[in-house]
N, C-alpha and C positions, 0 to 999 in steps of 0.2 A: 369710295372711305378706304385710307391706306389700313390704318391699325382699327379695330373693333375688340374691349374687353366687355366679355359677359359673365355677371356673377363669380368673379376671381372670390374667392377665401382662401387666406391663408393662415393654417396654425403652429406653434411654435410649440411644444412639450417641453418644458422646466419640471424635472418631478414627478411628482401628480397633479401641477397646473399645467394649465394648457391657456396658453393666450394669443389668441385672434390676431394677427398683426393687421389683417385686409379679411376684412366681412362682407362677402355678396357686395364689391366693387363693381360698377360698370359705365363705360363710355367709350367714345370713340377719337378719332386721332383722324385728321382732313390732310391729303400731300399740304407741306408747306405752312399746314402748324406751329407755333411755338407754344405747348403746354405746359405751365406751372402750377406743379405739385404742391402746395403749400401745407405747413401744419405745424406744430410745436414738437421737438422730439419726443421719439415713441411712438407717434404716430400714422407707421407704416407705408413712408414715404419710399426710404428708399426699395424695401423690400416689394413694394409695388411694381417700380421701373424694373429690378431686377428678374422680375415673373417676365415678364412684358420682355426682356428681353431673352428669354431661353436662361438666364442663367440661376434661377429657382425653380421651380414645377411646383406649380399649388394645388392644393389638395381639392380646390371645387372649383365649376368655373374651366371659361375657357377664352384664347388670344386669339384670335384672327387676324393674319396679315390678308391684301389680297381679297377677302374672301376666303384665306386657306389655313387650317386649322394650327398656331404654334406645336400646340403638344404634340399631334402625332407628328407633322414636320416641322421640327426648329431650326433640319439646317438652310430653311428657303428665307430663312431673311438674315445669319450668319454671312457676313459677309459684306453686307449693306447696311450695317449698324455699327456704331464706333458706341466706348463706353467709357466718359471721364469718372473715377474713382475718386470718392474724397480723398481730400491729402493729393499728394503729390504720388502716389503709389503706378500712375501711368509714362514713371518717364527713371533712368537711371542716371544717379547724378555724376559717374564714373566715366561715363561717356560725353561728347559736346553734344549742344544742343541741335547740331545738321545731322551727326551720328545715329541720335535719336529717333527722329524722323527716317530716316532711312530705315534704321531698321527695323520701323513698324510699318513701315510700308515692302519691305523683306517678306516680312511674316504675311502679310496681307497680298501677296502674291503681286503686287504693284511693279509692271514694267521698271526696268532700270533706270529707260532715260523718263518714260515716265514720271519716274519718283520723284527725278531732282528737279523738274521744273517744277512741281508741282511741292516741292523743297522748301524751294525756293521765293516761291508766290507767297508759300503759308508765312514764312522767314519776316517778309514784310511786310507781311498783312499785317501781323503780330507784334509788327517792330519788337523784334527778335534778330534782325540779321546783322549785324552788328557785331553782336556776342556768340554766332551760329559756331563759332571753335575754338568758344571755350567751353572749360566742362562746366556740367550743370550746379556741382557742388557748390560753386563760386556767384551760381543765379542768386536774386532775389526772388522771396516766398511769389510774389506777383508775376516775375520772369518764371518762374517755374510752373505755374499755371498755366501761363500762355504754350508754353510749350508741351504741355503737355493735351489740352485744345489742341495743337498742330497734329500731336500725332492720331489724335482720332479722326483727324479730317485730312490725312493722307491717302485713304485709302479712295473718296469721294462717294462718303457714305449717303444712306437715303434719309436714314434715324442717328441721330445722334441726342443721347441720351448724359444730362451731364449731373453726377450725385455732390448736391452742398458745393457750387462751384468756387462760391465766394470764402469759403472755410477755411481759417486760421491765417486772412489777411487783416491786415492793418487799414482805418479806413481810406486812406489815401489811394492805398491798394485796389481795394475792394473797388471803390470807380473808377477807376483808371482799368480794372477789368470792365466791369459792366461797359463801359463804353464799348471796352472790345469787341466783347460778344452781341453787342449790338449791331454796331457795323458790319462786323462779319454774318451775322443772323440776317440780315438786311440784304444784305452784296450776293451773301450763296445760296439764299433761299431755301435753305438744307429748312428739311420738320424733326423738331429739334421738341424734348421732352425734358423739365429741369426738376428734380427734388431738391427743395430750401425752404427754410424755414424764414427766409431773407424776404420780406415784404415788400421792402421797397424796391429792390431786386428785381423780381416778378413783375411789379407793376413794369415797369419801364421796360421791359423785355419779352412777355410775352404778350400773345392775343387772345387764351386763354388761361383761366386756371381752374384748377380743381382741389376743392381742399380737404384736409383730411382731418377726422379726431376721432383717434381710439380706432383706428382704423376704417372709418366708415365714411363716407361722403356726405357731408351735412349743407356744400355748397358749391356749383360748378355753372360756368359760364363765359360769355366771353370777359377780358380784362376790363374795356371801357363801359358797359353794363353794370354791373357787380361795382364801381365806384359809384353810383348812382341808387346804393341802399342804402346809403346812412339818412336816418331820418331824422337828425337833428344837426340846422345849420353848427357851423363853430366859427367865432370867433379867437383868433390871436389880439389881444389887449399886449400893447405897452405901454410902462408903465415909468414914475421916474424911480430913479434908485435910489432909497435910504431907509434908514433899518428899521424905522417903524412899518413901510411898503411890508419888507420883508417879512416882521415878524406877524402882520395883520396878512398875511397870503398862507403862511403856515398855521392859524389860526383860521383858516374856511380850505387849509389842508387842499389848496390850491399847489399843484408842483410849477416854480418858477425859473427860468435860465438867466444870468446873470451874464448877460450884453454889454454890458462897459461898466463905468463906474459913473453912467448918469443914467443907464434903461435896463429896465428889467420886461424880461418878457411872459406870457402866458397866456392860457386859453383856457373858454369861455365854451359852454354850449349854452342854446338860445332857448333850452328849455331852465337853465339854471334860472329862472328871474330875480330871484333873492340874493344871489349873489350878484347880477346883474346893477342890480338897485344899490348893493350897498358899493361893493366900488368905483360907483359913478357916485355914490354921496358922501362917502368917506373922505373927510378930509384930509387922510393920512396918503391916499391915494391921487396921484397927478397922473392922469391919462395923455400919454404922447400923440397918441395915436392906434386907430382898431382899423386892422382889414380880416374882408369873410376870409376863413380857411376854405381853401379847396379838400375837395373828401381824398384820402388815401388808403389805400389798402391796412396800412396799419393799422387806423382809426376804425373802420370798416369791422376789420375780424375781430378787435380787441376787443368789441362791441358784441360781434355775434356768439366771436370761443365764451365770452362771461353769460349769455343768452344759454350756450347748451349745456354749461355747467351748471346751471342754476336750473335748467330743463332735468336735467337726470339727478 
């Protein structure tokens, strides 16, 4: 076991109020795991990974690294981990891409010859080699994120922490960075702990998931296993696009997407028997195709989060 979190609690005080950012959290991480810590804004994700990385001191509990308490000996993990801050706080905009990576190598006491070799490898791996001599302020948001990741990998860390790595990126840049992270995670075999609210990203990249709500763990397990939690089968329904069809979908309070002048797309759950009957029997609907939807994290956690909210 590489990391073990035991009964971790962190409380923030704001005036006379106390906010439990983390509430008695326990879990473990094996070497080579890619753990996704999911949850909405304010769930306590960033607070949790900062404590594991010894950047915050917990109020209760302990964190063990290879069986040794990080509260008693925080220095044993420093130099063996890297932390990607949300945004682009890891990079200096008035240095070149290559200079940024070499500067972080210097800070981590990586020998010069090793640093230059690793720097070239990372620039090529992350598709930044052609722009290595350009100042970072000329980079796109996606390129700056890739460079920030390179600064995290230059010291060959044992554990990499990523805090909201897709924040601030548009759809295309987020998709490109997701594929890039998937690639180096698989190739380099690092232990990675990711805090994110992007369920699609976590689903694609991780092998284990921990889901937080209001500072507490409400679900944890292997990524593939959690996909089987969906209790109801969902179907994607393609309908002929018409004003009457759109009006009826709004009447039934069904969200839909206009794919083209010809096609509408909506989703129905198998348990919605009356809606199924209405759609297939209503003359205003012309069904073009029906597909069974594979379970995904967004649907599963949307349902689970709703159940937790109702139970409270």
